[in-house]
C-alpha positions in Angstrom: -107.0 -27.2 45.0 -110.8 -27.7 45.4 -112.4 -31.2 45.9 -114.0 -31.0 42.4 -110.7 -30.1 40.9 -109.1 -33.5 42.9 -112.0 -35.7 41.7 -111.4 -34.5 38.0 -107.7 -35.1 38.2 -108.1 -38.8 39.5 -110.6 -39.5 36.9 -108.4 -38.2 34.2 -105.6 -40.6 35.6 -108.0 -43.4 35.6 -109.0 -43.1 32.0 -105.3 -42.6 31.0 -104.5 -45.8 32.3 -107.3 -47.6 30.7 -105.9 -46.4 27.5 -102.7 -47.6 28.1 -104.0 -51.1 28.9 -106.1 -51.0 25.8 -103.3 -50.1 23.7 -101.1 -53.0 25.2 -104.1 -55.4 24.6 -104.4 -54.2 20.9 -100.7 -54.3 20.0 -100.1 -57.5 22.1 -103.2 -59.7 21.0 -104.7 -57.9 17.9 -101.0 -56.8 16.6 -98.8 -58.8 14.3 -98.7 -62.7 14.9 -96.1 -63.9 17.3 -94.9 -66.9 15.2 -93.4 -67.1 11.7 -95.7 -67.5 8.9 -93.9 -71.0 8.2 -94.4 -72.0 11.6 -95.8 -75.5 12.0 -98.6 -75.9 14.8 -99.2 -79.3 16.0 -101.5 -80.7 15.9 -103.1 -78.3 13.5 -100.4 -78.7 10.6 -99.1 -82.1 12.0 -100.5 -84.8 13.8 -97.7 -85.4 15.8 -94.4 -83.8 17.2 -92.1 -86.3 15.0 -94.3 -85.6 11.9 -93.8 -81.9 12.3 -90.1 -82.6 12.7 -90.0 -84.6 9.8 -91.4 -82.0 7.5 -89.5 -78.9 9.0 -86.7 -77.5 7.1 -83.4 -76.2 9.2 -84.4 -73.1 11.0 -88.1 -73.9 11.3 -90.4 -73.0 14.3 -92.7 -75.7 15.6 -95.4 -74.8 18.0 -97.1 -77.1 20.3 -100.6 -76.0 21.6 -100.7 -76.7 25.4 -104.5 -77.0 25.1 -104.8 -79.8 22.7 -103.3 -82.4 25.5 -100.2 -84.4 26.0 -98.0 -85.0 23.2 -96.3 -88.6 22.7 -92.6 -89.1 22.4 -90.1 -90.3 22.0 -88.8 -87.3 19.9 -85.5 -86.7 17.9 -84.6 -83.4 16.4 -82.2 -84.0 13.6 -82.3 -80.5 11.8 -80.2 -77.7 12.9 -81.8 -74.4 14.2 -85.2 -75.9 14.9 -87.2 -74.0 17.6 -89.6 -76.2 19.7 -91.8 -74.0 21.6 -95.1 -74.0 23.5 -98.2 -72.2 23.0 -101.1 -71.3 25.8 -99.1 -72.6 28.7 -96.6 -75.7 29.0 -97.3 -78.2 26.4 -96.8 -81.9 28.0 -94.5 -84.3 26.1 -94.8 -88.0 27.5 -92.5 -90.6 26.7 -93.0 -94.4 28.0 -89.9 -97.1 27.4 -86.1 -96.7 27.5 -85.7 -93.9 24.8 -85.5 -90.4 26.1 -88.6 -88.4 25.8 -86.6 -85.7 23.5 -83.3 -86.2 21.8 -81.3 -83.2 20.4 -78.8 -84.2 17.9 -78.6 -81.0 15.8 -76.9 -77.8 16.5 -78.6 -74.5 17.2 -81.7 -76.1 18.5 -84.0 -74.1 21.0 -86.6 -75.7 23.3 -88.7 -73.7 25.4 -91.8 -73.9 27.7 -92.3 -77.6 27.7 -93.5 -80.1 30.3 -91.8 -83.5 30.2 -92.5 -86.8 31.7 -90.3 -90.0 30.9 -89.4 -93.6 32.0 -86.0 -93.0 30.8 -84.2 -89.6 30.2 -86.1 -86.4 30.0 -84.0 -84.5 27.5 -80.7 -85.9 26.0 -78.6 -83.1 24.4 -75.9 -84.3 21.9 -75.2 -81.1 20.0 -73.8 -77.5 20.0 -75.2 -74.2 20.6 -78.4 -75.3 21.8 -80.9 -73.5 24.1 -83.5 -75.2 26.8 -85.5 -72.9 28.8 -88.5 -72.6 31.1 -88.7 -76.5 30.9 -90.0 -78.7 33.5 -89.1 -82.5 33.9 -90.7 -84.9 36.3 -90.4 -88.5 37.1 -87.6 -89.2 34.6 -84.7 -91.2 36.1 -82.4 -88.7 34.3 -83.9 -85.1 33.8 -81.4 -83.6 31.3 -78.6 -85.4 30.0 -75.9 -83.7 28.1 -73.4 -86.0 25.9 -70.6 -84.2 24.2 -72.6 -81.2 24.2 -70.9 -77.6 23.7 -71.6 -74.2 23.9 -75.3 -74.7 25.1 -77.3 -72.7 27.5 -80.1 -74.3 30.0 -81.9 -71.8 32.0 -85.2 -72.0 34.2 -85.5 -75.6 34.2 -87.0 -77.6 37.0 -86.5 -81.1 37.4 -88.7 -83.2 40.1 -87.8 -86.7 41.4 -85.9 -89.1 39.3 -82.4 -90.3 40.2 -80.2 -87.5 38.5 -81.2 -84.0 37.8 -78.7 -82.6 35.4 -76.1 -85.3 33.9 -73.2 -83.8 32.1 -70.8 -86.6 30.1 -67.8 -85.3 28.3 -69.4 -82.0 27.7 -67.7 -78.5 27.6 -68.3 -74.8 27.7 -72.0 -75.0 28.5 -73.9 -72.4 30.8 -76.6 -73.8 33.3 -78.4 -71.2 35.1 -81.4 -70.9 37.4 -82.1 -74.7 37.6 -83.8 -76.4 40.4 -83.9 -79.9 41.2 -85.9 -81.4 43.8 -86.1 -84.9 45.4 -83.5 -86.6 43.3 -82.5 -89.9 44.7 -78.8 -89.8 43.6 -77.5 -86.6 42.5 -78.8 -83.1 41.6 -76.0 -82.4 38.9 -73.3 -84.8 37.9 -70.4 -84.0 35.7 -68.2 -86.9 34.0 -65.3 -85.7 32.2 -66.8 -82.3 31.5 -64.6 -79.0 31.5 -65.2 -75.1 31.2 -68.9 -75.3 32.2 -70.6 -72.4 34.3 -73.4 -73.3 36.8 -75.0 -70.3 38.2 -78.0 -70.1 40.6 -78.7 -73.8 40.6 -80.8 -75.0 43.7 -80.9 -78.9 44.9 -83.0 -79.7 47.8 -83.3 -83.1 49.1 -81.0 -85.3 47.2 -78.2 -87.5 48.6 -75.4 -85.4 46.6 -76.2 -82.1 45.5 -73.8 -81.4 42.6 -70.9 -83.8 41.9 -67.9 -83.2 39.5 -66.1 -86.6 38.6 -63.3 -88.2 36.6 -61.3 -85.5 35.4 -63.9 -82.7 35.2 -62.0 -79.6 35.1 -62.1 -75.6 35.0 -65.9 -75.6 35.9 -67.3 -72.4 37.7 -70.0 -73.1 40.0 -71.6 -69.8 41.3 -74.3 -68.8 43.5 -75.4 -72.5 44.1 -78.1 -73.4 46.9 -77.8 -77.1 48.2 -80.2 -78.3 51.0 -80.7 -81.4 52.7 -78.0 -83.3 50.7 -77.5 -86.2 53.0 -74.0 -87.5 51.9 -72.2 -84.5 50.1 -73.7 -81.0 49.2 -70.9 -80.2 46.4 -68.3 -83.1 45.7 -65.2 -82.6 43.5 -63.6 -86.2 42.9 -60.5 -86.4 40.8 -61.3 -83.1 39.3 -59.0 -80.1 38.8 -58.9 -76.3 38.6 -62.8 -75.7 39.5 -64.2 -73.0 41.3 -66.9 -73.0 43.7 -67.9 -69.4 44.6 -70.7 -67.7 46.8 -72.8 -70.7 47.1 -74.7 -72.0 50.0 -74.9 -75.5 51.4 -77.2 -76.4 54.3 -77.9 -79.4 56.2 -75.5 -81.8 54.2 -73.5 -84.9 55.5 -70.4 -83.3 54.2 -70.9 -79.6 52.9 -68.0 -79.4 50.1 -65.7 -82.5 49.6 -62.7 -82.5 47.5 -61.2 -86.0 46.7 -57.8 -86.5 44.7 -58.1 -83.0 42.9 -55.8 -80.3 42.5 -56.0 -76.6 41.6 -59.6 -76.2 42.9 -61.0 -73.1 44.8 -63.9 -72.7 47.2 -64.5 -69.2 47.8 -66.9 -66.9 49.7 -69.3 -69.9 50.5 -71.8 -70.4 53.2 -71.7 -73.7 54.7 -73.9 -74.9 57.9 -75.2 -77.6 60.0 -73.2 -80.4 58.4 -73.2 -83.8 59.8 -69.4 -84.6 59.2 -67.4 -81.7 58.1 -68.3 -78.3 56.5 -65.5 -78.5 54.1 -63.1 -81.8 53.7 -60.1 -82.3 51.5 -58.8 -85.9 50.9 -55.7 -86.7 49.1 -55.8 -83.2 47.7 -52.9 -81.1 46.5 -52.7 -77.3 46.1 -56.3 -76.4 46.5 -57.7 -73.6 48.3 -60.5 -72.5 50.7 -60.8 -68.6 51.2 -63.6 -66.3 52.9 -65.9 -69.3 53.5 -68.3 -69.0 56.4 -68.6 -72.5 58.0 -71.0 -73.0 61.1 -72.7 -75.7 63.0 -70.6 -78.8 61.8 -71.4 -81.7 64.1 -67.4 -82.5 64.0 -65.0 -80.6 62.0 -65.4 -77.2 60.3 -62.7 -77.9 57.7 -61.0 -81.3 57.5 -58.1 -82.2 55.6 -56.6 -85.6 55.3 -53.6 -87.0 53.6 -53.4 -83.9 51.6 -50.6 -81.4 50.6 -49.7 -77.7 49.7 -53.4 -76.6 50.4 -54.3 -73.1 51.6 -57.0 -72.5 53.9 -57.3 -68.5 54.5 -59.6 -66.0 56.0 -62.5 -68.4 56.6 -65.1 -67.8 59.6 -65.6 -71.0 61.3 -68.0 -71.3 64.4 -69.9 -73.7 66.7 -68.4 -76.7 65.4 -68.6 -79.9 67.6 -65.3 -80.9 66.8 -62.3 -78.8 65.4 -62.8 -75.7 63.4 -59.8 -76.9 61.3 -58.2 -80.2 61.5 -55.6 -81.8 59.3 -54.4 -85.4 59.5 -51.5 -86.7 57.7 -51.1 -83.9 55.6 -47.8 -81.8 54.2 -47.1 -78.1 53.8 -50.5 -77.0 54.4 -51.1 -73.2 54.9 -53.7 -72.0 57.6 -53.6 -68.3 57.5 -55.9 -65.4 58.7 -58.9 -67.6 59.7 -61.4 -66.8 62.5 -62.4 -69.4 64.6 -65.3 -69.1 67.4 -67.0 -71.3 69.8 -65.6 -74.6 68.3 -64.9 -77.4 70.4 -61.3 -77.3 69.5 -59.6 -74.5 67.3 -56.9 -75.9 64.8 -55.6 -79.4 65.0 -52.7 -81.0 63.3 -52.1 -84.4 63.7 -49.3 -86.4 61.9 -48.7 -83.3 59.6 -45.2 -81.6 59.0 -44.0 -78.4 57.2 -47.3 -76.6 58.0 -47.6 -73.0 58.5 -50.4 -71.8 60.9 -50.4 -68.0 60.8 -52.3 -64.9 61.6 -55.4 -67.0 63.1 -57.6 -65.9 65.7 -59.2 -68.6 68.1 -61.8 -67.5 70.4 -63.3 -70.1 72.8 -65.8 -69.9 75.7 -65.4 -73.6 76.5 -62.7 -73.8 79.3 -61.7 -77.4 78.5 -60.6 -77.1 74.8 -57.4 -76.6 72.9 -56.9 -73.5 70.7 -54.1 -75.0 68.4 -52.8 -78.5 68.8 -49.8 -80.0 66.9 -49.1 -83.6 67.5 -46.9 -86.3 65.7 -45.4 -84.1 63.1 -42.3 -82.0 62.3 -41.2 -78.6 61.4 -44.7 -76.8 61.7 -44.6 -73.1 62.2 -47.0 -71.3 64.3 -46.8 -67.7 63.9 -48.6 -64.5 64.7 -52.1 -66.1 66.1 -54.3 -65.0 68.7 -55.8 -67.6 70.8 -58.3 -66.4 73.9 -60.2 -68.4 76.1 -60.4 -72.2 76.5 -58.3 -74.9 78.3 -55.0 -74.9 76.4 -53.9 -72.2 74.2 -51.3 -74.1 72.2 -50.3 -77.8 72.7 -47.4 -79.3 70.9 -46.9 -83.1 71.7 -44.6 -85.7 70.2 -43.6 -83.5 67.4 -40.3 -82.2 66.3 -38.6 -78.8 65.4 -41.6 -76.8 65.5 -41.5 -73.2 65.7 -44.0 -71.0 67.9 -43.4 -67.4 67.2 -45.1 -64.1 68.0 -48.4 -65.4 69.3 -50.7 -64.0 71.9 -52.2 -66.5 74.2 -54.3 -65.2 77.0 -56.9 -66.5 79.4 -56.4 -70.3 79.4 -57.8 -72.3 82.2 -54.7 -74.7 82.2 -52.0 -73.8 80.0 -51.2 -71.1 77.6 -48.4 -72.9 75.7 -47.5 -76.6 76.4 -44.7 -78.4 75.1 -45.1 -82.3 75.9 -44.5 -86.0 75.5 -41.3 -86.3 73.9 -41.3 -83.1 71.7 -37.9 -82.4 70.3 -36.4 -79.2 69.3 -39.2 -76.8 69.6 -38.5 -73.0 69.5 -40.9 -70.8 71.6 -39.9 -67.2 70.8 -41.5 -63.7 71.2 -44.9 -64.9 72.3 -47.2 -62.8 74.8 -48.4 -65.5 77.1 -50.6 -63.7 79.7 -53.4 -64.3 82.2 -53.4 -68.2 82.1 -53.2 -70.9 84.8 -49.8 -71.8 83.6 -48.0 -69.6 81.1 -45.6 -72.0 79.4 -45.2 -75.7 80.3 -42.0 -78.0 79.0 -42.8 -81.7 80.0 -40.7 -84.5 79.0 -39.3 -82.7 76.1 -35.8 -82.2 74.9 -33.9 -79.2 73.2 -36.8 -76.9 73.5 -35.7 -73.2 73.5 -37.9 -70.6 75.2 -36.5 -67.5 73.9 -37.7 -63.7 74.4 -41.3 -64.2 75.2 -43.3 -62.0 77.5 -45.0 -64.2 80.2 -47.0 -62.2 82.5 -49.9 -62.4 84.8 -50.1 -66.3 85.0 -50.6 -68.2 88.2 -47.3 -69.9 87.2 -45.2 -68.4 84.4 -43.3 -71.3 83.2 -43.7 -74.8 84.4 -40.9 -77.6 84.2 -41.9 -81.2 84.5 -39.1 -83.6 83.8 -37.2 -81.6 81.2 -35.1 -83.4 78.9 -31.4 -82.4 77.5 -31.0 -79.0 75.8 -34.1 -77.2 77.4 -33.0 -73.3 77.3 -34.9 -70.6 78.7 -33.3 -67.2 77.8 -34.3 -63.8 77.4 -37.8 -63.8 78.6 -39.6 -61.3 80.6 -41.2 -63.2 83.3 -43.2 -60.6 85.4 -46.2 -60.3 87.5 -47.1 -64.0 87.8 -47.8 -65.5 91.2 -44.8 -68.2 90.5 -42.2 -67.1 87.8 -40.5 -70.7 87.1 -41.7 -73.8 88.8 -40.0 -77.2 88.5 -41.9 -80.1 89.5 -42.3 -83.9 89.2 -46.1 -83.6 89.0 -47.7 -84.3 85.5 -51.3 -83.5 86.0 -51.2 -79.6 84.9 -49.0 -79.7 81.7 -52.0 -79.5 79.6 -52.0 -83.0 78.2 -51.9 -86.8 79.1 -48.3 -87.6 79.7 -48.0 -91.0 77.9 -45.0 -93.2 77.9 -43.0 -91.0 75.8 -40.3 -88.7 77.6 -37.7 -86.5 76.7 -34.9 -89.0 77.6 -32.4 -88.2 80.5 -33.9 -85.4 82.9 -31.5 -82.6 83.4 -31.2 -79.1 84.4 -32.7 -76.4 82.2 -30.4 -73.6 81.0 -32.1 -70.5 82.7 -30.1 -67.2 81.6 -30.6 -63.8 80.5 -34.3 -63.5 81.9 -35.9 -60.8 83.5 -37.9 -61.7 86.7 -39.9 -58.9 88.3 -42.9 -58.5 90.4 -43.9 -62.1 90.8 -46.1 -62.4 93.7 -44.9 -65.5 95.6 -41.2 -66.7 94.4 -39.2 -65.9 91.1 -38.0 -69.5 90.7 -39.5 -72.6 92.8 -37.7 -76.0 92.4 -39.9 -79.1 94.0 -37.6 -81.7 92.6 -34.2 -83.2 93.1 -32.6 -81.8 89.9 -31.2 -78.4 90.4 -31.9 -75.2 88.5 -29.0 -73.0 87.9 -30.3 -69.4 87.4 -27.1 -67.6 87.1 -26.9 -64.4 84.9 -30.6 -63.5 84.8 -31.8 -59.9 85.6 -33.8 -59.4 88.8 -36.4 -56.7 90.0 -38.2 -53.9 88.2 -34.9 -52.0 87.6 -33.5 -55.1 85.7 -30.2 -55.5 87.5 -27.9 -58.7 87.7 -27.4 -58.1 91.3 -29.2 -61.2 92.9 -30.3 -59.4 96.3 -33.9 -59.1 95.0 -33.9 -62.6 93.6 -36.7 -64.7 95.4 -36.1 -68.6 95.0 -36.3 -71.6 96.7 -34.0 -74.3 97.6 -32.6 -76.2 94.9 -32.0 -72.9 92.9 -28.4 -71.8 92.5 -27.8 -68.1 91.3 -24.0 -68.3 90.9 -24.0 -70.8 88.1 -25.4 -72.0 84.8 -26.8 -75.1 83.8 -24.4 -75.3 80.7 -21.3 -77.5 81.7 -19.2 -74.8 79.7 -19.1 -72.7 76.7 -17.0 -74.1 73.7 -16.1 -72.7 70.6 -15.4 -75.3 67.6 -13.8 -74.4 64.4 -12.8 -76.0 61.2 -11.6 -75.2 57.7 -13.8 -74.5 54.9 -13.3 -77.6 53.1 -16.2 -80.4 53.1 -14.6 -82.8 55.3 -13.9 -80.1 58.1 -17.5 -78.7 57.9 -18.7 -82.4 58.3 -16.5 -83.2 61.2 -17.0 -79.9 63.0 -20.8 -80.5 62.9 -20.5 -83.9 64.4 -18.3 -82.5 67.2 -20.5 -79.6 67.7 -23.9 -81.7 68.1 -22.1 -84.3 70.1 -20.8 -81.8 72.4 -24.1 -79.9 72.9 -25.9 -83.2 73.4 -23.4 -83.7 76.4 -24.6 -80.4 77.9 -22.0 -77.9 76.5 -22.9 -74.6 74.9 -21.2 -74.5 71.4 -20.1 -71.5 69.6 -20.0 -72.3 65.9 -16.6 -71.2 64.0 -17.1 -73.9 61.6 -15.6 -73.4 58.0 -13.6 -70.2 59.0 -10.7 -70.6 56.3 -7.5 -72.1 55.3 -4.8 -73.8 57.5 -3.1 -70.3 58.3 -6.4 -69.0 59.4 -6.9 -72.0 61.7 -3.3 -71.7 63.4 -4.0 -68.2 63.9 -7.5 -68.9 65.7 -5.5 -71.3 68.1 -2.7 -69.2 68.6 -5.2 -66.2 69.6 -7.4 -68.5 71.7 -10.6 -67.7 69.6 -11.4 -71.4 69.6 -11.5 -74.3 71.8 -11.4 -77.0 69.3 -10.0 -77.2 65.5 -10.3 -80.2 63.1 -6.9 -80.5 61.8 -5.9 -83.0 58.7 -4.2 -81.0 55.8 -2.2 -82.8 53.4 1.0 -81.2 54.5 0.6 -82.7 58.0 1.8 -79.5 59.4 0.4 -79.8 63.1 0.1 -76.5 65.1 2.8 -77.6 67.5 5.2 -76.9 64.7 4.2 -73.4 64.8 4.8 -73.1 68.6 1.3 -73.4 69.5 0.6 -75.3 72.8 -2.4 -77.6 72.2 -3.5 -81.2 72.7 -4.7 -83.4 70.1 -6.9 -86.6 69.7 -7.0 -88.5 66.4 -9.5 -90.5 64.7 -9.2 -93.6 62.6 -9.7 -91.8 59.3 -6.5 -90.7 57.4 -6.0 -88.4 54.4 -3.8 -88.8 51.4 -3.6 -88.3 47.7 -4.8 -90.9 45.3 -4.5 -91.8 41.7 -7.7 -92.9 40.2 -8.2 -94.2 36.4 -11.2 -95.5 34.4 -12.6 -99.0 34.7 -11.1 -99.5 31.1 -7.7 -98.8 32.2 -7.7 -100.6 35.3 -8.7 -103.7 33.5 -5.1 -103.4 31.4 -3.3 -103.7 34.6 -2.0 -106.9 36.1 -3.1 -105.6 39.5 -4.6 -102.2 40.8 -1.3 -100.5 41.9 0.7 -97.7 40.6 3.5 -99.8 40.0 1.4 -101.9 37.6 0.0 -98.7 35.9 3.6 -97.5 35.2 4.6 -100.7 33.8 1.6 -101.1 31.5 2.6 -97.4 30.3 6.2 -98.4 29.5 5.2 -101.7 28.0 2.5 -99.9 25.6 4.9 -97.0 24.4 2.1 -94.7 25.1 2.0 -91.3 27.0 -0.6 -90.1 29.3 -1.9 -87.0 31.0 -3.3 -86.4 34.3 -5.4 -83.7 36.0 -4.6 -82.7 39.9 -5.5 -79.8 42.2 -2.8 -77.0 42.7 -2.8 -78.1 46.3 -0.9 -81.3 45.1 2.3 -79.1 45.0 5.8 -80.8 45.1 4.0 -84.3 45.6 3.2 -84.3 41.8 7.2 -84.3 40.9 7.9 -87.1 43.7 5.2 -89.3 42.2 6.4 -88.9 38.7 9.8 -89.9 39.8 9.2 -92.6 42.0 7.2 -94.4 39.4 9.2 -93.6 36.5 6.7 -91.9 34.4 8.1 -88.5 33.8 9.1 -89.4 30.0 5.5 -90.6 29.6 3.6 -87.7 30.7 2.4 -85.5 28.0 0.3 -83.2 29.9 -0.7 -82.2 33.4 -3.9 -80.3 33.9 -3.8 -78.3 37.0 -7.2 -77.1 38.4 -8.6 -74.9 41.4 -11.4 -77.2 42.6 -11.9 -81.0 42.9 -14.6 -80.9 40.6 -12.6 -79.9 37.9 -10.0 -82.5 38.5 -12.9 -85.1 38.6 -14.7 -83.8 35.5 -11.5 -84.0 33.2 -11.1 -87.8 34.0 -15.0 -88.4 33.7 -14.9 -86.7 30.1 -11.7 -88.7 28.8 -9.7 -85.6 28.6 -7.0 -87.2 30.8 -6.2 -90.8 31.4 -5.9 -90.5 35.4 -6.7 -88.1 38.3 -4.9 -87.5 41.7 -7.4 -86.5 44.2 -8.0 -86.4 47.8 -9.1 -90.0 49.1 -11.7 -88.5 51.4 -13.4 -86.0 49.2 -13.3 -87.5 45.9 -16.4 -89.1 44.3 -15.0 -91.0 41.2 -14.9 -94.2 43.0 -18.6 -93.8 43.7 -19.1 -93.5 39.8 -17.3 -96.7 38.8 -13.6 -95.4 38.6 -10.9 -97.3 40.2 -8.2 -96.0 42.8 -4.9 -97.4 42.4 -2.8 -98.3 45.6 0.3 -96.2 46.2 2.5 -99.4 46.7 5.6 -97.3 46.9 4.1 -95.0 49.5 5.1 -91.9 47.8 1.9 -89.8 49.0 2.2 -89.5 52.7 -1.0 -90.2 54.8 -2.3 -87.3 57.1 -3.9 -88.0 60.3 -7.2 -86.4 60.8 -7.2 -85.2 64.6 -8.8 -82.6 66.6 -6.5 -79.8 68.3 -7.6 -78.3 71.5 -6.5 -76.1 74.5 -4.4 -77.9 76.9 -5.9 -78.6 80.2 -9.4 -78.8 78.7 -10.0 -82.3 79.5 -8.9 -81.7 82.9 -11.6 -79.0 83.5 -14.2 -81.1 81.6 -13.6 -84.7 81.6 -16.8 -85.3 79.8 -15.1 -84.3 76.7 -12.8 -87.2 76.7 -15.8 -89.7 76.6 -17.5 -87.6 73.6 -14.1 -87.6 71.5 -13.6 -91.5 72.4 -17.2 -92.2 71.1 -16.6 -90.3 68.0 -13.2 -91.7 67.3 -14.8 -95.3 67.4 -17.0 -94.3 64.3 -14.9 -91.9 62.3 -13.1 -94.5 60.1 -11.7 -93.5 56.6 -14.6 -95.1 54.9 -17.3 -93.5 57.2 -15.8 -90.0 56.4 -15.7 -90.5 52.7 -19.3 -91.8 53.0 -20.4 -88.6 54.7 -18.8 -86.3 52.3 -20.1 -88.2 49.3 -23.6 -87.7 50.6 -22.8 -84.0 50.5 -21.1 -83.8 47.1 -23.3 -86.4 45.2 -26.6 -86.0 46.9 -26.4 -82.2 47.2 -27.2 -82.2 50.9 -26.3 -79.9 53.5 -23.4 -80.8 55.7 -25.5 -80.0 58.9 -28.2 -82.6 57.9 -25.7 -85.3 57.1 -23.7 -84.9 60.3 -26.9 -84.9 62.3 -28.3 -88.1 60.7 -25.0 -89.9 61.2 -25.4 -89.4 64.9 -28.9 -90.4 65.3 -28.4 -93.7 63.2 -25.4 -94.3 65.6 -27.3 -93.7 68.7 -25.5 -90.8 69.8 -28.3 -88.3 69.3 -32.2 -88.6 69.5 -34.4 -88.3 66.2 
């Protein structure tokens, strides 16, 4: 193409562009008018805005010409569907005094393009379906106030200064979009008893509270908010439920997002940075969730929960916080799952909190003194499938009960990978991989901890024992390539925590059995205390053989024995009393240092006798109504009895008992004969021939009109409770009728024989294990008829598990530690 052709083409394009611009001007300016013919112009058609409104019909348009100077308020719109707009820029509306500059009380009103100054409220909206757009409000104590507003839209509004930017009171279904509030002295946006509103693209800068939802504000959606420099709270939800805060940014606030006393709220996908107290805080909040948020640079905690329950913290990224990445205090059933915590002073901290679930989190630390996961003063927490790398202590459980630490990976800790200390009770540590730490696992002054099937490798000391309490069991672990496999010491400065006054009770030897010791550099088991370590039945060397030739142990370590005093099997029948008594004996024997095999609830009396005969069990609780002891079947056993006895008992209603001269069966029979009445009774089929003896002894055979035989005790009791019979024959230990106000009658003729409750055990067992006699003696002092009846009642009436009832019984009476 020639130069002349190129120049001609450019000139043609320029000419076309000029034509387009001219056409736009013609159609835009010289074309049809923008306003309806009926539009009212102020001040051309009316001197003031209020005069224009008074002359306007519903649906009218009122145009304020900006070049004519500020208009005076206050102004009230009472007609529906009015449009109030500016022309030639933003028309200014000014109003002195206590009334709002603009009040909207009619539905369907549109306000667009104004600039409002007020000594009170800029705009007060008390209607439905209204629209406020492209409006600026400055200097008003409250910029825009919605009172009972419904279905309104506020967009592209700017509020400068004042006390509250936007104030929603009892308003619902409104949309607030692209609103900016700057320099308010109290709140950018405040909701009170307002629901189902949508906030999107709201910006609040330099206010104490950015956005506040209060007093039952529910089901609001806050999306894409930007809050900066809120000195108190960026976004606060107080006493409000089922709200969503999504994809919002909060920077430089005292607390980024705060939930107080609400339920069902969600904080999703937000970025919260540089908070003074906490990035995200829940207080007395129930069933809320925080998911996929990014929280950075909090001076204290990234996420803080206090006195809250059933909240879920999932898949958040938390970093560079001066305190804990996640901290829960006094909480219950909190779920912490899938979070990534990096370079915080502490990782996850749970204080005085129970039933928590800490799952699948990643905790990475460059600080060689911090703790990855810390649980203290709680109960029944679950720490599963987490990865903790770097730091001082990977996982610390202190003064806590019945926690489970399962399938975690803990590596590179300067002090301890996993530490169970300060009176912690009943911790279960299983299937974890714990590598490359100063100490892999430390058990210090704690009882009944179980360390099972873990991979403990490449640590300076694989497993450290410091004054372990009763019931510590180390079984099935692979303890390999450490400098020292297991070390027992009295020192307390390397357990990963201050050792406080609490301890695990009596210091006894831990059970060390079925572990694999291989390639440990210096020694497999090192004992530096006077308490022996029994390390029999372990595997030694890379080939994993029982032969102890390759075992390298110090003095005070015995390879020929086990720390268990012995292994005993306890069995009972399937009745409630047998289960409870069996559990009591099981727990008492375990506390005394025995390994107990659980055969509780195995079947009827025939099955029990067969178990003793075949020596499947060492102990059987006995106490059937037939009083047929094992010795009668040629089984050689010893027995020990308790004060409690079992017998059949006749129970009647309070009304019937009131008719008797005394609460005896003889008085009952005399009353029946004297009144000439007949009666019916219910009984379990197990009563058998004793029913006939009862009827004969008390002379009642001719007075009985029915006998209701039932398969279960519950059916027997129900027939009396519902008035289908006048009496019930029940087991005195298992019945619950007397607890419900019914009256047991004394068997004054001793028709029903009493059966002793006793425990039968192998002959010679007390000679072999004299400690058992002390256990049985202490139990016998406690197990009276009244005590056993009360224990069974807790199971049958309160629907509690026999295990829990038995455990509590022993704890209350000082035979077990809580």
